[in-house]
TORKOL-4160 file (C-alpha; in steps of 0.2 Angstrom, whole numbers, padded with zeros to 4 digits, m for minus):
195
<pt num="1" X="0263" Y="0735" Z="0515"/>
<pt num="2" X="0264" Y="0718" Z="0522"/>
<pt num="3" X="0247" Y="0713" Z="0515"/>
<pt num="4" X="0254" Y="0715" Z="0498"/>
<pt num="5" X="0269" Y="0703" Z="0502"/>
<pt num="6" X="0264" Y="0685" Z="0498"/>
<pt num="7" X="0276" Y="0671" Z="0504"/>
<pt num="8" X="0282" Y="0660" Z="0489"/>
<pt num="9" X="0283" Y="0642" Z="0493"/>
<pt num="10" X="0298" Y="0633" Z="0484"/>
<pt num="11" X="0299" Y="0615" Z="0478"/>
<pt num="12" X="0312" Y="0610" Z="0490"/>
<pt num="13" X="0307" Y="0609" Z="0508"/>
<pt num="14" X="0316" Y="0611" Z="0525"/>
<pt num="15" X="0314" Y="0593" Z="0528"/>
<pt num="16" X="0322" Y="0588" Z="0511"/>
<pt num="17" X="0336" Y="0600" Z="0515"/>
<pt num="18" X="0338" Y="0592" Z="0532"/>
<pt num="19" X="0338" Y="0574" Z="0525"/>
<pt num="20" X="0351" Y="0579" Z="0512"/>
<pt num="21" X="0362" Y="0585" Z="0526"/>
<pt num="22" X="0357" Y="0570" Z="0537"/>
<pt num="23" X="0355" Y="0581" Z="0552"/>
<pt num="24" X="0341" Y="0590" Z="0561"/>
<pt num="25" X="0343" Y="0609" Z="0560"/>
<pt num="26" X="0342" Y="0619" Z="0576"/>
<pt num="27" X="0347" Y="0635" Z="0584"/>
<pt num="28" X="0359" Y="0635" Z="0599"/>
<pt num="29" X="0357" Y="0652" Z="0607"/>
<pt num="30" X="0372" Y="0657" Z="0618"/>
<pt num="31" X="0367" Y="0672" Z="0630"/>
<pt num="32" X="0377" Y="0680" Z="0644"/>
<pt num="33" X="0387" Y="0695" Z="0649"/>
<pt num="34" X="0401" Y="0703" Z="0638"/>
<pt num="35" X="0416" Y="0693" Z="0642"/>
<pt num="36" X="0407" Y="0678" Z="0649"/>
<pt num="37" X="0414" Y="0666" Z="0636"/>
<pt num="38" X="0399" Y="0664" Z="0624"/>
<pt num="39" X="0409" Y="0667" Z="0608"/>
<pt num="40" X="0423" Y="0656" Z="0614"/>
<pt num="41" X="0412" Y="0641" Z="0618"/>
<pt num="42" X="0401" Y="0643" Z="0603"/>
<pt num="43" X="0417" Y="0643" Z="0592"/>
<pt num="44" X="0423" Y="0627" Z="0601"/>
<pt num="45" X="0405" Y="0619" Z="0599"/>
<pt num="46" X="0405" Y="0623" Z="0581"/>
<pt num="47" X="0422" Y="0615" Z="0578"/>
<pt num="48" X="0416" Y="0599" Z="0587"/>
<pt num="49" X="0400" Y="0599" Z="0576"/>
<pt num="50" X="0411" Y="0602" Z="0560"/>
<pt num="51" X="0422" Y="0588" Z="0565"/>
<pt num="52" X="0407" Y="0576" Z="0566"/>
<pt num="53" X="0402" Y="0582" Z="0548"/>
<pt num="54" X="0388" Y="0593" Z="0554"/>
<pt num="55" X="0384" Y="0608" Z="0543"/>
<pt num="56" X="0384" Y="0624" Z="0554"/>
<pt num="57" X="0385" Y="0643" Z="0554"/>
<pt num="58" X="0390" Y="0654" Z="0569"/>
<pt num="59" X="0382" Y="0671" Z="0571"/>
<pt num="60" X="0392" Y="0682" Z="0583"/>
<pt num="61" X="0386" Y="0699" Z="0590"/>
<pt num="62" X="0401" Y="0709" Z="0586"/>
<pt num="63" X="0402" Y="0702" Z="0568"/>
<pt num="64" X="0384" Y="0705" Z="0565"/>
<pt num="65" X="0384" Y="0723" Z="0572"/>
<pt num="66" X="0398" Y="0727" Z="0559"/>
<pt num="67" X="0387" Y="0722" Z="0545"/>
<pt num="68" X="0369" Y="0718" Z="0545"/>
<pt num="69" X="0365" Y="0728" Z="0560"/>
<pt num="70" X="0378" Y="0742" Z="0559"/>
<pt num="71" X="0363" Y="0755" Z="0559"/>
<pt num="72" X="0357" Y="0750" Z="0576"/>
<pt num="73" X="0363" Y="0758" Z="0593"/>
<pt num="74" X="0363" Y="0750" Z="0610"/>
<pt num="75" X="0346" Y="0758" Z="0615"/>
<pt num="76" X="0333" Y="0745" Z="0622"/>
<pt num="77" X="0323" Y="0747" Z="0606"/>
<pt num="78" X="0338" Y="0744" Z="0595"/>
<pt num="79" X="0344" Y="0729" Z="0605"/>
<pt num="80" X="0327" Y="0721" Z="0603"/>
<pt num="81" X="0328" Y="0725" Z="0584"/>
<pt num="82" X="0345" Y="0718" Z="0583"/>
<pt num="83" X="0339" Y="0701" Z="0591"/>
<pt num="84" X="0324" Y="0700" Z="0580"/>
<pt num="85" X="0334" Y="0702" Z="0564"/>
<pt num="86" X="0346" Y="0689" Z="0570"/>
<pt num="87" X="0331" Y="0677" Z="0574"/>
<pt num="88" X="0325" Y="0680" Z="0556"/>
<pt num="89" X="0342" Y="0676" Z="0549"/>
<pt num="90" X="0344" Y="0661" Z="0560"/>
<pt num="91" X="0327" Y="0655" Z="0554"/>
<pt num="92" X="0332" Y="0656" Z="0536"/>
<pt num="93" X="0347" Y="0646" Z="0540"/>
<pt num="94" X="0337" Y="0633" Z="0549"/>
<pt num="95" X="0326" Y="0632" Z="0534"/>
<pt num="96" X="0342" Y="0628" Z="0524"/>
<pt num="97" X="0345" Y="0613" Z="0536"/>
<pt num="98" X="0359" Y="0621" Z="0546"/>
<pt num="99" X="0363" Y="0620" Z="0564"/>
<pt num="100" X="0365" Y="0638" Z="0569"/>
<pt num="101" X="0375" Y="0644" Z="0584"/>
<pt num="102" X="0371" Y="0662" Z="0589"/>
<pt num="103" X="0382" Y="0671" Z="0602"/>
<pt num="104" X="0373" Y="0687" Z="0608"/>
<pt num="105" X="0372" Y="0696" Z="0625"/>
<pt num="106" X="0353" Y="0697" Z="0621"/>
<pt num="107" X="0350" Y="0705" Z="0638"/>
<pt num="108" X="0331" Y="0704" Z="0638"/>
<pt num="109" X="0320" Y="0688" Z="0642"/>
<pt num="110" X="0306" Y="0694" Z="0630"/>
<pt num="111" X="0318" Y="0696" Z="0616"/>
<pt num="112" X="0324" Y="0678" Z="0618"/>
<pt num="113" X="0306" Y="0672" Z="0620"/>
<pt num="114" X="0303" Y="0680" Z="0603"/>
<pt num="115" X="0318" Y="0671" Z="0595"/>
<pt num="116" X="0310" Y="0655" Z="0601"/>
<pt num="117" X="0293" Y="0660" Z="0593"/>
<pt num="118" X="0302" Y="0664" Z="0576"/>
<pt num="119" X="0312" Y="0649" Z="0575"/>
<pt num="120" X="0300" Y="0637" Z="0583"/>
<pt num="121" X="0302" Y="0630" Z="0601"/>
<pt num="122" X="0308" Y="0613" Z="0595"/>
<pt num="123" X="0322" Y="0621" Z="0585"/>
<pt num="124" X="0329" Y="0631" Z="0600"/>
<pt num="125" X="0342" Y="0627" Z="0613"/>
<pt num="126" X="0346" Y="0641" Z="0625"/>
<pt num="127" X="0364" Y="0640" Z="0632"/>
<pt num="128" X="0366" Y="0652" Z="0647"/>
<pt num="129" X="0385" Y="0656" Z="0649"/>
<pt num="130" X="0383" Y="0661" Z="0668"/>
<pt num="131" X="0399" Y="0669" Z="0672"/>
<pt num="132" X="0399" Y="0682" Z="0686"/>
<pt num="133" X="0402" Y="0700" Z="0681"/>
<pt num="134" X="0418" Y="0701" Z="0692"/>
<pt num="135" X="0426" Y="0687" Z="0681"/>
<pt num="136" X="0419" Y="0695" Z="0665"/>
<pt num="137" X="0428" Y="0712" Z="0670"/>
<pt num="138" X="0444" Y="0703" Z="0674"/>
<pt num="139" X="0444" Y="0695" Z="0656"/>
<pt num="140" X="0439" Y="0712" Z="0648"/>
<pt num="141" X="0452" Y="0712" Z="0634"/>
<pt num="142" X="0442" Y="0725" Z="0624"/>
<pt num="143" X="0442" Y="0737" Z="0639"/>
<pt num="144" X="0423" Y="0739" Z="0638"/>
<pt num="145" X="0419" Y="0737" Z="0656"/>
<pt num="146" X="0432" Y="0750" Z="0661"/>
<pt num="147" X="0425" Y="0762" Z="0648"/>
<pt num="148" X="0407" Y="0759" Z="0654"/>
<pt num="149" X="0412" Y="0762" Z="0673"/>
<pt num="150" X="0420" Y="0778" Z="0667"/>
<pt num="151" X="0404" Y="0784" Z="0659"/>
<pt num="152" X="0412" Y="0782" Z="0641"/>
<pt num="153" X="0399" Y="0769" Z="0636"/>
<pt num="154" X="0381" Y="0771" Z="0639"/>
<pt num="155" X="0369" Y="0756" Z="0640"/>
<pt num="156" X="0382" Y="0743" Z="0643"/>
<pt num="157" X="0374" Y="0727" Z="0650"/>
<pt num="158" X="0379" Y="0723" Z="0667"/>
<pt num="159" X="0385" Y="0740" Z="0672"/>
<pt num="160" X="0372" Y="0753" Z="0667"/>
<pt num="161" X="0360" Y="0742" Z="0657"/>
<pt num="162" X="0351" Y="0727" Z="0664"/>
<pt num="163" X="0354" Y="0709" Z="0660"/>
<pt num="164" X="0339" Y="0697" Z="0663"/>
<pt num="165" X="0346" Y="0680" Z="0666"/>
<pt num="166" X="0336" Y="0665" Z="0658"/>
<pt num="167" X="0324" Y="0658" Z="0671"/>
<pt num="168" X="0326" Y="0640" Z="0665"/>
<pt num="169" X="0339" Y="0638" Z="0651"/>
<pt num="170" X="0342" Y="0622" Z="0642"/>
<pt num="171" X="0360" Y="0622" Z="0647"/>
<pt num="172" X="0369" Y="0633" Z="0660"/>
<pt num="173" X="0388" Y="0635" Z="0660"/>
<pt num="174" X="0398" Y="0644" Z="0673"/>
<pt num="175" X="0415" Y="0646" Z="0666"/>
<pt num="176" X="0423" Y="0649" Z="0683"/>
<pt num="177" X="0421" Y="0631" Z="0686"/>
<pt num="178" X="0420" Y="0623" Z="0669"/>
<pt num="179" X="0433" Y="0624" Z="0656"/>
<pt num="180" X="0429" Y="0627" Z="0637"/>
<pt num="181" X="0432" Y="0608" Z="0633"/>
<pt num="182" X="0421" Y="0603" Z="0648"/>
<pt num="183" X="0407" Y="0615" Z="0642"/>
<pt num="184" X="0408" Y="0608" Z="0624"/>
<pt num="185" X="0406" Y="0590" Z="0631"/>
<pt num="186" X="0390" Y="0596" Z="0641"/>
<pt num="187" X="0383" Y="0605" Z="0626"/>
<pt num="188" X="0386" Y="0591" Z="0614"/>
<pt num="189" X="0379" Y="0579" Z="0626"/>
<pt num="190" X="0362" Y="0588" Z="0626"/>
<pt num="191" X="0361" Y="0592" Z="0608"/>
<pt num="192" X="0368" Y="0575" Z="0601"/>
<pt num="193" X="0351" Y="0567" Z="0604"/>
<pt num="194" X="0342" Y="0581" Z="0594"/>
<pt num="195" X="0354" Y="0582" Z="0579"/>
């Protein structure tokens, strides 16, 4: 089937879209356990970028699971497919000239490496929100950790499914020692040179 699909090249390029927006598109990939603070920090970074006139879009795990990926389970295979689809969507948004923020547990290193391959290594910044599981459980406003520990949720990362921490993330944030505002400053300091 794929052999019959031929990519169509359009008149306006990624470079032209980027120049129009006066920014370099990229993907900021926030990874970490549920409750680590990924979405909160990603939201705050997006606001900081927006206030500087940077065109952005934030993709969040829960929101994408309710729409685009609502047919996927939390099996290892479906988790991989979830992340692959997100990478493809992010790549389209990068092509449109946007700075994309993606907040996903994304527990497998190989899946995150695949994201880098899809969007391009130069377009990818990995932000590891490295919050200890004990702290994540304390923050568990959704009650997911309690349900997982009671056996009500299968394949819950950190409890009954693995999380493979990044080996060498571009940025590492421990929210037990760094506030959201401080995390934003750290992240903005790293990406300011790249945008």
